[in-house]
Every structure is written in structure tokens, then in C-alpha cells.
N, C-alpha and C positions, 0 to 999 in steps of 0.2 A: 340503956336508958333512952327514952324518947326525948328528943330535943323539943323544947317548947318555944314557940315564937310569941313575942309580945305584939299586941295590936299596933303599937307605935312603929314596929319594924316592917309592917305590911305596906304594900303599895295600895293605892286606892282601888285598882282593879282586883287585887287579891282579896281585899276586904269585901268588895261587891260580890265576888264569887262565893265567899263564905256566907254572907247574908242571904244571897239568892238561894243557896242550897238549904240553909236553915228554914227559910220561908216555905220552900217547896216541900221539905220533909214535914213541917208542921201542918201545912194544908192537907197533905196526903193522910196524915194521922187523923185530922179532924173530919175529913170528908170520906174516909174509908167506910164502905158499907159492909158490916160483918156478915150480912146475909147474902152477899153477892155469890151467885152460882148455885144457891139452894133452890129447891123446887117447892112449890105450894102443893098442899094436899088437894086432891080433886074436889072435895066438897068446898074448900075455901076458895079455890079458883072459880068454881061455879057461882058462889055467893058474890064474889067480887065482880064477875062479869055481869051478873044480874043487877047489882047496885049501880054499875056504870051505865047500863042500858036505861035504867029508871032515871038517872040523873040527866042523861042525854035528852030525854023527852022534855025536860024543864029548861034547857038551855036556849038562849036567844042570842042572835048576833049582836056584837058590841054596838053597831050603828043603830040598831033598833032600840036598844036600851038607852043610848045617848039621846035619841029623839024623844023617848018617853020622859026622860028627865030634863028635857029642854037644853041639852048640851050640844055643842058643835063637835062633830067627830071628824 
């Protein structure tokens, strides 16, 4: 049988480790990318590249935008 420890029996450092591990595990689960390592089809990749190139033509530097809006950058 597995011995269970009560929170009241833990040291502060032991409790911190447990909380730290729980937070890291939860963040890993939330931020995990299920598509990591997969490849895009060639037609999707070409469409994405084309879209990014079109968007790049409309980009302006932040300083220029700030000046147009009368903001200090």
C-alpha cells in the first residue's frame, strides 16, 4: 500500500516543489502544440507564404505609425 503524506506533514520546501511541478505540468498541457512536427501540404505552404508576403507590403515601422498618430515612441 502507498503511504500518503498529509500537507501538514510537509516542509515548506517540499510543498514548493509539489506546487512547482504541478504548475509546470499544467502549463505543458495547456501550451502543448498537437501539430508540432507535422508538415504542411505544399499548396497550403505556398498559400501561407503568399499571404505573408502580401501582408509585409502593408507593414510600416512602429516609429512611423506612432508619428502618424501623434504619439511619442
